Structures are given as structure tokens and as C-alpha cells.
Backbone as CSV, one residue per row, in Angstrom:
resi,resn,N_x,N_y,N_z,CA_x,CA_y,CA_z,C_x,C_y,C_z
1,MET,-34.503,68.847,17.337,-33.472,68.267,18.141,-33.962,66.994,18.806
2,ARG,-35.217,66.933,19.174,-35.767,65.751,19.810,-35.820,64.584,18.822
3,GLN,-36.056,64.855,17.601,-36.086,63.790,16.614,-34.696,63.199,16.457
4,HIS,-33.719,64.034,16.514,-32.349,63.571,16.376,-31.973,62.662,17.546
5,ARG,-32.406,63.009,18.753,-32.144,62.175,19.934,-32.878,60.851,19.821
6,ALA,-34.039,60.857,19.320,-34.812,59.631,19.187,-34.151,58.702,18.190
7,ALA,-33.506,59.243,17.166,-32.833,58.428,16.169,-31.556,57.817,16.746
8,ARG,-30.953,58.472,17.713,-29.711,57.989,18.306,-29.964,57.218,19.575
9,ARG,-31.032,56.615,19.679,-31.443,55.884,20.856,-30.509,54.710,21.105
10,LYS,-30.226,54.413,22.349,-29.362,53.291,22.702,-30.073,51.980,22.410
11,PRO,-29.290,50.962,21.934,-29.916,49.656,21.701,-30.362,49.043,23.019
12,SER,-31.404,48.267,22.970,-31.937,47.662,24.191,-31.014,46.539,24.668
13,THR,-31.155,46.188,25.892,-30.336,45.138,26.490,-30.584,43.798,25.818
14,SER,-31.797,43.506,25.480,-32.117,42.234,24.823,-31.483,42.180,23.427
15,MET,-31.411,43.320,22.744,-30.786,43.364,21.424,-29.278,43.127,21.547
16,VAL,-28.643,43.709,22.546,-27.206,43.511,22.777,-26.947,42.051,23.144
17,ALA,-27.800,41.472,23.965,-27.628,40.066,24.368,-27.805,39.153,23.152
18,ALA,-28.782,39.428,22.319,-29.003,38.612,21.127,-27.813,38.731,20.179
19,LEU,-27.281,39.914,20.010,-26.116,40.126,19.166,-24.903,39.386,19.727
20,PHE,-24.749,39.419,21.040,-23.644,38.700,21.683,-23.770,37.185,21.459
21,VAL,-24.971,36.649,21.593,-25.204,35.211,21.388,-24.913,34.830,19.941
22,VAL,-25.360,35.648,18.990,-25.111,35.380,17.571,-23.611,35.400,17.296
23,MET,-22.905,36.379,17.834,-21.455,36.471,17.627,-20.734,35.274,18.259
24,ALA,-21.165,34.872,19.439,-20.552,33.712,20.104,-20.791,32.445,19.284
25,CYS,-21.993,32.290,18.752,-22.299,31.108,17.914,-21.455,31.116,16.646
26,LEU,-21.321,32.264,16.018,-20.493,32.368,14.815,-19.035,32.049,15.121
27,LEU,-18.564,32.507,16.251,-17.192,32.219,16.659,-16.989,30.720,16.889
28,VAL,-17.931,30.078,17.568,-17.844,28.630,17.813,-17.901,27.874,16.490
29,LEU,-18.790,28.255,15.596,-18.876,27.615,14.285,-17.584,27.801,13.491
30,GLY,-17.030,28.983,13.552,-15.772,29.252,12.851,-14.633,28.400,13.384
31,ILE,-14.525,28.295,14.691,-13.461,27.477,15.295,-13.655,26.009,14.944
32,ASN,-14.895,25.523,15.035,-15.162,24.120,14.672,-14.861,23.859,13.195
33,GLY,-15.243,24.784,12.337,-14.953,24.641,10.909,-13.456,24.615,10.650
34,TRP,-12.728,25.503,11.289,-11.272,25.554,11.126,-10.635,24.251,11.613
35,ARG,-11.087,23.739,12.752,-10.555,22.467,13.277,-10.866,21.310,12.329
36,SER,-12.074,21.293,11.788,-12.456,20.220,10.854,-11.593,20.258,9.600
37,ILE,-11.388,21.432,9.043,-10.556,21.563,7.843,-9.113,21.177,8.156
38,SER,-8.636,21.612,9.293,-7.263,21.276,9.687,-7.093,19.767,9.896
39,ALA,-8.064,19.133,10.543,-8.000,17.684,10.770,-8.081,16.927,9.448
40,ARG,-8.889,17.401,8.522,-9.001,16.767,7.203,-7.687,16.872,6.445
41,GLN,-7.055,18.028,6.481,-5.775,18.196,5.798,-4.712,17.276,6.395
42,GLN,-4.714,17.151,7.715,-3.759,16.260,8.371,-4.034,14.806,7.985
43,GLN,-5.306,14.416,7.951,-5.675,13.057,7.565,-5.279,12.770,6.126
44,LEU,-5.473,13.729,5.231,-5.082,13.561,3.834,-3.562,13.393,3.706
45,ALA,-2.818,14.171,4.472,-1.357,14.057,4.433,-0.912,12.687,4.941
46,GLU,-1.530,12.206,6.017,-1.188,10.886,6.551,-1.569,9.783,5.566
47,THR,-2.712,9.926,4.909,-3.150,8.946,3.915,-2.192,8.918,2.731
48,LYS,-1.744,10.078,2.305,-0.790,10.160,1.199,0.513,9.465,1.572
49,THR,0.995,9.688,2.784,2.222,9.040,3.244,2.034,7.528,3.322
50,SER,0.902,7.085,3.842,0.629,5.653,3.941,0.557,5.012,2.563
51,ALA,-0.104,5.661,1.631,-0.212,5.127,0.270,1.160,5.053,-0.395
52,SER,1.970,6.055,-0.160,3.323,6.062,-0.715,4.152,4.930,-0.123
53,ASN,4.056,4.731,1.168,4.790,3.637,1.822,4.319,2.278,1.320
54,LEU,3.011,2.128,1.144,2.463,0.869,0.639,2.947,0.601,-0.781
55,ALA,2.929,1.625,-1.622,3.399,1.461,-3.005,4.874,1.076,-3.029
56,ARG,5.668,1.688,-2.171,7.086,1.362,-2.101,7.291,-0.081,-1.634
57,ALA,6.504,-0.517,-0.656,6.626,-1.887,-0.139,6.211,-2.910,-1.194
58,VAL,5.121,-2.633,-1.907,4.662,-3.558,-2.957,5.696,-3.633,-4.077
59,SER,6.251,-2.497,-4.433,7.279,-2.465,-5.474,8.510,-3.266,-5.044
60,GLN,8.926,-3.096,-3.810,10.082,-3.836,-3.300,9.796,-5.337,-3.281
61,HIS,8.584,-5.705,-2.878,8.212,-7.118,-2.849,8.228,-7.712,-4.264
62,ALA,7.705,-6.972,-5.216,7.711,-7.441,-6.603,9.137,-7.606,-7.113
63,ASN,9.991,-6.638,-6.821,11.397,-6.747,-7.234,12.076,-7.949,-6.595
64,ASP,11.822,-8.152,-5.319,12.416,-9.306,-4.625,11.934,-10.620,-5.217
65,THR,10.640,-10.691,-5.529,10.070,-11.906,-6.112,10.695,-12.195,-7.471
66,LEU,10.824,-11.169,-8.289,11.445,-11.361,-9.607,12.914,-11.754,-9.480
67,ARG,13.594,-11.191,-8.508,14.999,-11.536,-8.286,15.130,-13.006,-7.874
68,VAL,14.238,-13.473,-7.016,14.254,-14.878,-6.597,13.982,-15.786,-7.797
69,ALA,12.994,-15.423,-8.611,12.671,-16.231,-9.789,13.854,-16.259,-10.752
70,ASP,14.477,-15.119,-10.959,15.638,-15.038,-11.846,16.780,-15.920,-11.348
71,THR,17.092,-15.794,-10.079,18.179,-16.574,-9.494,17.879,-18.066,-9.572
72,THR,16.636,-18.430,-9.312,16.243,-19.841,-9.371,16.390,-20.387,-10.789
73,LEU,15.915,-19.639,-11.764,16.018,-20.092,-13.155,17.483,-20.221,-13.587
74,ILE,18.298,-19.273,-13.214,19.726,-19.349,-13.559,20.352,-20.584,-12.928
75,SER,20.000,-20.853,-11.692,20.528,-22.023,-10.995,20.105,-23.324,-11.683
76,ILE,18.845,-23.391,-12.072,18.342,-24.597,-12.756,19.040,-24.774,-14.103
77,VAL,19.165,-23.697,-14.869,19.817,-23.778,-16.179,21.262,-24.233,-16.023
78,GLN,21.958,-23.680,-15.040,23.352,-24.085,-14.817,23.435,-25.567,-14.450
79,GLN,22.515,-26.019,-13.631,22.504,-27.424,-13.226,22.239,-28.343,-14.425
80,VAL,21.277,-27.959,-15.263,20.950,-28.764,-16.445,22.120,-28.750,-17.427
81,GLU,22.736,-27.603,-17.636,23.866,-27.516,-18.550,25.061,-28.325,-18.050
82,ALA,25.267,-28.334,-16.747,26.416,-29.055,-16.184,26.184,-30.562,-16.172
83,ASP,24.972,-31.006,-15.782,24.717,-32.436,-15.599,23.921,-33.068,-16.734
84,GLY,23.183,-32.272,-17.481,22.306,-32.824,-18.508,21.017,-33.330,-17.888
85,LEU,20.128,-33.859,-18.727,18.840,-34.337,-18.230,18.550,-35.742,-18.731
86,ASP,19.545,-36.560,-18.832,19.288,-37.932,-19.268,18.600,-38.703,-18.144
87,ALA,18.219,-39.918,-18.415,17.457,-40.726,-17.455,18.219,-40.927,-16.150
88,ASP,19.543,-41.037,-16.221,20.344,-41.235,-15.009,20.332,-40.001,-14.109
89,ARG,20.225,-38.832,-14.693,20.306,-37.583,-13.927,18.938,-37.050,-13.501
90,SER,17.867,-37.615,-13.994,16.542,-37.051,-13.689,16.213,-37.138,-12.201
91,GLN,16.656,-38.190,-11.513,16.381,-38.301,-10.072,17.139,-37.232,-9.284
92,SER,18.393,-36.986,-9.630,19.142,-35.944,-8.924,18.559,-34.564,-9.232
93,MET,18.092,-34.350,-10.460,17.453,-33.074,-10.804,16.137,-32.929,-10.046
94,HIS,15.394,-34.022,-9.907,14.157,-34.003,-9.131,14.458,-33.594,-7.680
95,GLN,15.485,-34.168,-7.096,15.874,-33.828,-5.727,16.282,-32.349,-5.630
96,PHE,17.010,-31.887,-6.623,17.440,-30.486,-6.662,16.230,-29.548,-6.715
97,LEU,15.263,-29.862,-7.577,14.056,-29.033,-7.684,13.227,-29.075,-6.405
98,MET,13.137,-30.247,-5.791,12.409,-30.353,-4.517,13.076,-29.498,-3.445
99,ARG,14.393,-29.537,-3.390,15.127,-28.743,-2.394,14.890,-27.245,-2.620
100,LEU,14.893,-26.834,-3.874,14.630,-25.413,-4.161,13.247,-24.985,-3.692
101,THR,12.226,-25.780,-3.962,10.863,-25.408,-3.548,10.706,-25.431,-2.031
102,GLN,11.470,-26.263,-1.351,11.407,-26.288,0.110,12.132,-25.087,0.720
103,GLU,13.218,-24.669,0.100,14.018,-23.569,0.645,13.453,-22.195,0.312
104,ILE,12.713,-22.114,-0.784,12.188,-20.813,-1.221,10.661,-20.849,-1.132
105,PRO,10.094,-20.218,-0.108,8.645,-20.274,0.104,7.811,-19.669,-1.038
106,LEU,8.409,-18.804,-1.835,7.668,-18.205,-2.946,7.387,-19.200,-4.063
107,LEU,8.135,-20.293,-4.084,7.974,-21.285,-5.143,7.009,-22.374,-4.700
108,ASP,6.077,-22.690,-5.564,5.128,-23.750,-5.272,5.550,-25.040,-5.963
109,LYS,5.928,-24.911,-7.220,6.253,-26.089,-8.015,7.189,-25.670,-9.137
110,LEU,8.179,-26.505,-9.428,9.087,-26.278,-10.547,8.990,-27.457,-11.495
111,THR,8.967,-27.155,-12.781,8.871,-28.203,-13.797,9.815,-27.871,-14.940
112,ILE,10.518,-28.870,-15.417,11.355,-28.709,-16.605,10.677,-29.463,-17.731
113,MET,10.508,-28.777,-18.868,9.833,-29.368,-20.023,10.781,-29.362,-21.218
114,ASP,10.513,-30.243,-22.153,11.312,-30.242,-23.375,10.711,-29.250,-24.375
115,SER,11.279,-29.194,-25.555,10.840,-28.213,-26.553,9.428,-28.484,-27.069
116,GLN,8.895,-29.705,-26.880,7.527,-30.027,-27.294,6.521,-29.820,-26.154
117,GLY,6.985,-29.392,-24.999,6.094,-29.142,-23.871,5.835,-30.366,-22.996
118,ARG,6.615,-31.438,-23.193,6.464,-32.636,-22.350,7.264,-32.452,-21.065
119,TRP,6.687,-32.895,-19.975,7.374,-32.813,-18.686,8.543,-33.777,-18.674
120,LEU,9.680,-33.254,-18.272,10.854,-34.125,-18.116,11.067,-34.454,-16.649
121,VAL,10.983,-33.436,-15.805,11.147,-33.636,-14.369,10.480,-32.470,-13.649
122,ASN,9.970,-32.738,-12.432,9.360,-31.651,-11.663,9.724,-31.803,-10.191
123,SER,9.265,-30.837,-9.399,9.619,-30.815,-7.986,8.594,-31.533,-7.100
124,GLN,7.511,-32.026,-7.685,6.500,-32.734,-6.890,6.975,-34.127,-6.526
125,GLN,6.535,-34.595,-5.389,6.975,-35.932,-4.942,6.219,-37.023,-5.631
């Protein structure tokens, strides 16, 4: 019976304190790990939203740029078809091209060329 009592001996106070410290450390590590994972998931979600917004903005900008180029080309073609490009009309076409480049910041320079690639008129002064 004495051997049985010796086997069922109460744990020492230092052992209980050490176990408590280990459990507290594990709990703190677990909470910190959970917070880190949660913050990472939130950051990933925000990054995904930002990337999506950026892609949408770039796409819209590209569409707008192409629309401006399309409208400008149609306008130039209509002007050339209506007035022609003979020597008398080249100055008015030059003024028209200059006005377009001044009004549309996306345009740097406009040039009209003939079928052989020779410059007929441009928007430069």
C-alpha cells in the first residue's frame, strides 16, 4: 500500500509553476500566430482588391486612349475627304492638326503622308 501512495505523489510546486509557464507561453504563441495569419489574409485580400482596381483603371485608360485616337483619325479623314489636300488647303489642314494636338493632350504630333510615305502636312510649327 505504501508503494501505491508513493506512486500517486502530488506534483511539486515548481513542476506546477513550470507547467503553467509553458502553457502560458504556448497560449501567447498561439494567439500571436493566429493574429499573424489573420493579418496576412487581410493584407492579401486588400492587395487583391488593389490589383483588381489598378487593372480596371489601366484597362479604362487604354480604352479611352484608343477611343481618342479613333475619333481623331475619323475627324482627320473627314476633313481631308471634304477639303482635299492640295497646296491651297495644306495650310488650313496644318492649322487643323495643330489645333487637335493642342486640344488633346494625349497627342504629341500628327502627320499626314501620301501612299509613298512622303509627308504632306503635319501638326508641328
